[in-house]
N, C-alpha and C positions, 0 to 999 in steps of 0.2 A: 646220452646227449645231455649238456646243460641248458638252462631256460636261454642262455644270450644266444646259442645255437640254433635252439628251436624257435626265437622269435626271430630271427634272421630268417631262418626257412619259411615261416610263414609270412612275413610281410615280402619276402621275394616272389612267393607263390601268388600273393593277391596281385602284387604289380605284373607278374608275367601274366596271369591270366586276363586282367585288365587290359594290358597292352594288346594281346592276343585278340581279345574281342574287337577293340578298336579298331586294330590294322585290317581285320577281317572287314568290317563294316565300310571302314573309308576306303579300303582296297577295291571293294566291289562298286561301289559309287563311282571312284577312279575311272575303273574300267568298262563300267557300261557305254561311254561313249565309242571305244575301241571295240567292244563287242554286245551289238545291241541285240542280238537272238536273246530269248528269254532264257534265263539261267546261265548261261556261258560266261559272264563276268563274275558271277559267284563261284563257278566253279574254277574259274583261273584263280580268283584271289586266293582260293581254298588252296591251290596249290603253290602257290606263291608264299602266303602266311604260315603253312605246316612246316617246313623246315625252319625258319626262324623262331617258331614257338618250341621245336624239337631243341634247337640249339641253345635259346635262352633257358630252358627247363634244365639240361644238362650242364649247361653253366652254373644253374644256381645250385645244383644239386652239388657239384663239385666244390663250390663256393662255400658251401655250408658246412664242410667237413675240414676245411684248410684250418689249420693249426690244432687240430685236437688229437685226442687219444685215439691211436689207430688200432686198439684193440678193443673198441668199441664196436658192438657187433651192430648197431644201427647206423652208426657213420660209416662202415663199410659197406652195409648195402647200400645207403646213399651214394657213396662214391660209384660203386658199379652199376647203379641205375642211371646216374649222371653221364657214364659212360657210354652207357646202352643208348639214351637219348642221342647223344652226340653221333654216335654211329648212324642210328636212324636218320638223324637230319643228313648225315653225308648220305647216306643210300638215296635218301628223298631228292636230294640235290641231283645225283649222278642219273636218277630215273628222269628227272624234268629235264636235264641236257639233251640225253636220249629221246625223250618225246619231241623235243622241239626239232632236234635233226631230222627225226621221222616226217614230223609235220612239213618242214622245208623241202623236203624230198619229194613227199606227196603233192604240194603245191605246184614243185617245178613240174612234176611230170604231167599235173594237169595243165599248165602253161603251155609245154610242149605239144600236149594233144589237141588244146584250142588251135594252134598255129598249122595243124596239119591240115590239109585239105579234107573235106568231106565229101 
């Protein structure tokens, strides 16, 4: 890996890590009104920020190896790790969709039960 690629990787990591920390903090503050229970806003913010963070890391790793020697072992590893991060982000997003659907189902069942005569 040449110095320019390493420099891009290091600068990119600094940007992605600082953006991830900022999104997590701001996201928690933003969600506290919607989720007033202690700890709930932080948990929801983490669920939302995690896939964005994985996508950014995966993209960064793939971008860092564009236009370089494909026989260089480190760059092959970085590209594969980048793909792993992108796949992990995709799996995380699928899990979020399933969790949201399950939560909506539970809330709907609770609404129906509340309407039943006791």
